[in-house]
N, C-alpha and C positions, 0 to 999 in steps of 0.2 A: 505493500501500498505506499502509495507517494506522499509526501508532507505537505505542507502549503507552503505560500508563498512567502520567503525570508523575512521580508518587511513586515508581516503579517500572521503572527504565528500563531493567532488565537482568533475564529472567525467565532462570531457569536451564530446560535443555534437560529436554523428555519424553521418556517411554520409545519412543516413536514419532519422536522425531528423530533424525537420523544425527548422527553424531561428527565424520565427515568428510565433505567435498564436492568433488569439483575438485582435491584435495591440498590444499585448506585445513579444518584442524583448528577446529572450531568452540567457541565460549567460550560466549556467551548467545543467548537469542531476542531481538530488536530490538521485534519488531511483527509482524503478522499481517492480511491484507486480502483485497481478491476476487482476487487474481493469483496469490497466493503467501505466502510466510512467510520472513521479514528474520532473519539470524542477524549476532551479532557474530564476527568471527575476525580473522583477525592475516596479513600476509605473512612468506616468510622473513626478513625484517628487522625484523619487528617493529610495523609500521605497523597502525593498526587499519583493518579496511572492513567496509562491510555489505555481507554476502552475501544475494542474494535467489533464494529458489528456486522456478518457477514449478509451480502447483497440476496434477499428474497430470492433469487434466479437460481443461486448453487442451495438456498437452505431447502429448495422443494425437491433436489437431487438425492435418494436415498445413498446410492456410492458416495457420494462428497460426503456427508454427515457421517458414515461407516469411517471415512479416512479420513476425514476431519478429527473426529474422536480420536485414533489411534496417535495420529498427529500432538494432536495438543498436550494428550497424556504424556507422550514422549517429550516434549521439550519442557514438560516440567521437572524433568531428569537435568536439564541443563543448566547450569551452577556456576557461570564462568562470570570474571571480573570484564571481560570485555561484551557482554551481554546484557540483555534488558529480561531477567527473570518473568516468568509466566506468575502472577500474584491469583486470579481467581476465574475463574469459564464456566459455560453451560453450553454444552454440545447438543442437549435435547429439546430445547425448547423451540418456539416456531420460525425464532430468527436465533441460529447460535452465535455467543459471543467469547471475545475472550480479554483478559486485562493484564498487562505487563506493567512493570514500575515506569512512569515518564521520567523520558530522559530530556531534561532542560538543555535544548542545543539543537540547531538545523540538521536535516540529514547534506550529505557530500553533494547529494543535487543541487541544492538551496544555494548550499556557502559558494561552489564552484561558478553558480550563473552569478552570484552577486560580488563574487570579490575576485574571480578568476583563478587561474591555476596555483594548488600552494607549493612553498619553498621545499628543497629537497628532505630537508630532517623533517619537517612534518610528511612528507610524503612518507619516508622508513619509518615512522611511529604510528601511522597511520596503519601501515602495513603488516608492521611488526604484531600489533592488537588486534587486526581483524584474523591476523594467521591464529593467534591465541584464542580467540573466539573459536574460528573454527576446528580449532584443534577439539575443543571440551564439546562442541555441536557433533563432529562425528565420533569423539568416543562415546556419545548416546545414539548410537547408529542412527545419527540422522543427516542426510545430504540437504545443503539449505536449497539448490536448485535456482533459488532466484534471489542470488546476491548482485548488487546493483547500488546506483551511488545514493539510490532513494532508500535503501536500506542500509544504510550504516549512516550514524548519528554520528554528529562532533559535539560531544560533550567538554568540560571543562579541563577534566583530567585525563580523557581519552579517546577513542572512538568506540563505538558500543554496536554490535550486529543485532537485527531483530528480523523479524517475519521468517525465523527458521525452519524450514519445510512445512509450513503451511503452503507452500505451494504445489505441493503435492498431492494435497488434497482435490487437487480441480483437475488433476495433467488429464484422468481418461472421463471425466463428467462431459459428459453430451454437451456442455456449453462450449467446450474449449472449441466444436466444429460450427459455431453459430455466433463467432463474430465478438465475444468475449475475450479480450485478451489478460492473458494470466503469463505477467515474466516480461521481459524486455529484449527485442532480439538482438541489440548491439550489444549486450553482456551475456546472451547463452554461448554455449560451447559449441565447438563442431561436431557431438557425438550428440549433445542435447539438440543442435535443428534437425539433426538429420534421423533424429526419432531413434537413436540408437539407445545403448544402457548406461543410465547416469549413474556413475560412481562421487567417492570426496574428489577424485580429479577433476571433476566438472567444476567444483570449487574453486579448485585452483585457478582451472583459467581463467574464472569470473576475478579473483583475486588480483590477477594482474593486469586483468581489463579495469579494474579498481582503481591501481594503484597509477596504471597507465592516465586514467581519467584525471587523477590528481593532480597528476604531473605535468601536463598539458591542455588541461583545463575542455576536454573535448572526448569524445570515445575514438577508440587505439584504430576501429577500422570504419570510422568516419559517419558522415550524415546520410541519411536519405530514404528512400520506399524500404521497406521491411524485409520483402525477398531480395532486394540490391544487396543490403548488409547482409543475410543470409548467408548470400553466393560467396560475400569474401571472407567471410569467416569461414566456410568449408573449404573453400578452394586457395585462396590467395593469403600472404603472409601481410602482416600488418604493415604500415608504415610509421616506425620508433624513429623517423630523423627528428623529431621535435623533441623526446625527451630529452633529459639531461644524460648526459655520457655516461657516468657513474651507473642509470638506470637500467640501460638496454641491456647487458647481457642476461640479466634478473628476469627483467618481463618479457623477455624473448623465451625464455626457456618455459614461462608460467603458461605462452603463449602457444608452446607446441600444439602442431594439429594432433599429436598422438599422445592421448594421456600416458602413456608408461613412458614418455619425455619430458614431463613435468615433474618439476623438484619436489621434494616433499616439504611437508610445513618447517617441521624442526629448521631443515637446510635453509628456507626462507630467512626464516630467523637470523638466522648465522651469517648468510650473505648479503644480510641489511646492516647488524651489525658491524660485517667488516666493510660497508659501504661506509657507514659514521663515519668525520675524523674522531668523535667522542663517542662513549658509550650512551645508550639509548636509552634514556628514562623518564616515562611520560611524568608529567607534570603538568602544573597549570601555564607554563608558559611552551607548549606543546601546538601552537595554533599562532599563528600571525598576529601581531595586537590589531590589527583592524578588524578581523573577522571574531578575535576571544572578544571583543568590545561589544559583540552584537549579540552575546549570550545573554547581557543582560536583560534583557525584553521577554525571554522565555521565563525568567525568573519569578518575574510578577503575573502570577498567574491569577486567572479571572476567579469569581466566585459564583459557584453555583447561584440561580434566581432561585427566592424564597419563593412559593407557589403554593397556596391550600390545594387540598386534596379536591377533584370532581366530586359533585354530590354522589353522580351516579357513575361508576365507571364505567367506560364505554370498549368492550373486547375489541382489542387490535392486532395488529401483525406482531406486535412486543407482549400482547396481552391476552392470548386465547380463551382465558377462563377469568371468571372472577371468585374471590373466595366469599365466603361467606359472610356477612355482619360480623365483628368483634372474634372470627376464627381464624385460623390459621391456614394460608395456601397450602398445602403440602406436594405442590408440584414445583412452586417457586424456588429460585437460584439464589442462595443467603445473602450474597454480596459481601460477606467478611471475608477477611485472613488469608490466608493460601487457599490454593484449589486442591477439592475434594472430591469425592466419587459423584461421576456426573447427576445422579437419581439424590436430591438431598429435598432436607424438611427444613424450612425457613421459620423464624420470627415473623410477628406479625408486621413487623417496619425494617427499615434496615439501621434504624439509629442513626441518621446523618442529624447532627442538630441542624436549629435553626441558622442561617446563614444571613449576610449581611446584604443591602438592596445590592445592584450589579452594578458593576463600573459604567464607563461612559461606553458609549457604544454597542451596548449588548439589550435587547429588548425585556424590559420591564416585568413582561410576563411572560413566557414561555407558555407549549402547548401545552394541552393536560397532562398528565403522568399517564403511561402508558405501558406499565410496566407488571410483571405478574403480580409484583406487592403493590400496596399503598404505602408510601411514606410517612404517613399519620394514620393511623386505624380509626375509627369511629370511636366514639365512646360507649363504654358499656349502656344497658337500658338501665332504668331505674330500676326495674323487678329483682335483676342480679345483682345490684352492685352491695345490696346487705349482705347478704348471702356471702359473695367474694370476700367480702370485707371479712367476714368473722372467719371464712379459710384463712386470708393472707395474714390475720394477727396471730391466729395459731402457730400460724407457718413461722412465724417469726418470734415468737417465745419459745418456740422448741430449737430453731436456731440457736438463740441464746444461751438456753441450757448446756445445746453442745458446745460451744464456744468455750463457755463457764471450763465443761468437764476436760477440755484438750489443753487448757492452758493449764489447768490445774496438772494434768499428767507430764506437760512438757518444762513447767517449771520444777517439777521434780526428777526430771530425768534426761534435764539437756544442761548439763555445766560444765559440758566440756570445754576445755580451754581451747581459746580465740573464737568460738563462735561468738561472731559481731553483728550480724545480722535476722531478723524475723524471719522465719519460715513462713509458706505460705498458710499453714493452719493460724498462725497466732498473729499476724499484721493487725493492727488497729487502724482499722478506717479512719480516711479523713473525712471532716466535716461535709464534702460534696458526695461520700459515697465511693471514691476512689483509691484504690489500694496506693498506700505510698510505696515510692521507690524504697527495696531495701538499701543496708548502709553495707557499704564496700569493704571485703575483708581481702588484705595485702598478704602478699608471700612473696617472699625475696628467694632470689639462687635456687630454683630448682632445676638440678638437672637430671633432664629427660633422657635417656640412654635409648641408641637406636634400638627401634623392634617396644620400645614399651610406650604407654600412655598415661594421663591423668584424666580424672575424673571432677567436674569442676563441683560436683556435690559433696566430697570427700571435705573435710576439714581437720587438719588441712590436705592439700590435692599430694599425694606420692604417688611417686612412677610405679608402673604395677607392669609385670613381664606377661606376656602371652601364656606363660603356664601357670602363672597364680591368678588369672584371671577367672573371675565367675563364669561358669557356663552361660554363651549367650550374651555376656556384655561388652560394650562398644566403646570406643576412650574416645571424650572429647577432643585431647590433643593428644596425638599421636606422631611420633618421630620415625618416619620408615625414609629405607633408600628405595629410589625407582631407577627404572631403566629405559631409556627410551630412546629407540633407536641407537641403542650399542654404548649410548651416552648416559653415565650414572648423573642422577640428581637428586640428590637429598631432597627429601619435603619434609613439611610440618602441617600433616592431616588431619582431616575429624573422619569419623566413622559414625557420628552423632550429633550432626548439624550442621554450623555453614562456618564458615572463617571471611572474614574482610580484612584485605589490604591495605593499611591506611596511608595516605600519602604523607610527603613529609609535613605540608602545611596544617595537618590535620593532630589534636590533638586528643588522646584515647581516654574517652569519658563511658559513661552509659549510656544519653544521649546521643553523642556519634554514633554509637553501634547501631542503636535501632533506627536512625536515620539514615543508615549508608542500604545501599542495593547491591552493591557491586560483588553478590556473593560469589565465593569458590567452594573447594573441597581441600583444595591444599595450598600450599604458601613454597614455593622454595627458596633454600637456603642462600641461593645463587641471587635472588629479591632484597635480604635483608641485611643491614649492616648494626651494629652496637646501636642500641636506642630503637630500633625500627620496633614498631604497634602494629600488631593485626588483634582483629575481634573477632570472638569466639561465639558463635548462637548456639547453643545447643538446644536439641528438641524439648528436654526436659526440662527448658524455663530459665537456665539458668545464662545469665551474660557475665562475661570476661573480657578485660584487656591484658592479650599479653606481650611484654616487653623482650625482645630479643635481645640478649646481652654476650651471644659467642656461641663458638663450640670446642671442641675437646682440639688440642693441637696434635700433632702427629705422633708425639712421643706417649701419649696416654694410651695405658692400655684398653680401652674403651672408648667407643666413640658415641658422645652424646651434645647434646646442646644444654643452653643455662637460659633460662624463662624467668620471670619477674610476671606474678599474675595478681589483676586486681580482679577478685571476682563480684559481682553482685548477685547471689542467688535469691531465686522464684520471681524474677525481676518481669517473666512473663508468664501466658498461662503456656503450660504444655504442649506439642505439637502431637494433635490426634496419629497416630497410626493409620494404616489401610489403606 
């Protein structure tokens, strides 16, 4: 799906746009493309998301639905530093949709259109970031198939590859032969244009196209009618004379007509490092100043308009059924948190708080709510209020008694030294009813031996080896060697959550870890220096900032890394497994 013009990142909702999709109240239009429309929305906690609603033509195709569900579930496994993670989705509704983390940056297509070609260093950093993104995408068993400038976003701290694998859902639908275009001919690989097998090497051809486009400001195979461009891709060599001379050998290999002649992703990264006169490190200065300055407008997010619910909800394409008054719609998607199984039971409303009036240029009253849920449910009838009040009062009394008992038990048995923060069961609620943030616990100089792990729940966290692990346990922080293409790369990884490598300008804190979306499953040691920090977000709800303090020397009898940990236990609700 393509982005909006670079000067106007947020378009107001039109009369035919829904106000709510899947419990998410929409704020603006981000773009539209061959497969659907992209909207800006927010999670109940205020995090911005890009919500993509699939076109009705695709929704009516059973084969598309089957493929789309499979591809979205595969995309959930992709957790990389240079991808936008899938947050939520509904593949069974009248019109399927999925929500990903919002990336406050223009697409490469918009950036080149507005500012022209990128300098060499920016092209190299773009290429290595996109190569890392493709590595985690391919590791999840996905071939992107539609890597093009519109699907590479330029954030302040590096590129993000989006829409991976979703084009596969439309590959064999009846619509692909009836004028609906999915993909861009200028960036297809020869085998893709010829209808042959698509493999990870297909994405490497597209990566070479991306790098060339960024460096010269135009497609490597030129412009013109689709059939003419595709003919050149299949039968002719591109004109690389406009490229910087340093890039020509690398891009020529990526654009080999034979898939076997294209380099591996690891080799592409090494070649880019060799081309660069200084080590390539992503950071706030990776883009030219004129382009970096334009990112500010994309960080000023419009709010969803405040609209009362309609008196009588009208079924629409987004709302095929209406829940009974005061009841719960058992078929509506939740709109909360990470994606779960496609069939879900939803609360009566999405929980979005009322928002301020819309900003200038946005309609004061968007169209009626057209979701499977009502954002504010109807009040209970007077006949039921009294009985419901008695039930709630009894439940509250029972809960208070239970808390007293739990607190008593915990106070008698939790005198372990070093325990500084309350647990989920004994946290005192704030006046607003929100659980307060736990107090941090700090642990210095943890030596984590190779193939050992620590659990954030332990107080203090202590390294545990595989032989001593409880059956079925999974490490929150795990140090292991990894061999990739015959190159040994030591990694710190997690089997029980997500990691986020913080950039040089970020200070490790609970708020920072909560706000980041650049999730990964591992961090390479060659990415770390003394004092480097990364967040650990465990599925059990614990959050930690790990500070790297170095690794053992060659004279040490064992191999280990040293970490300082700051842990906030029970900072979030545990992630449900399933």
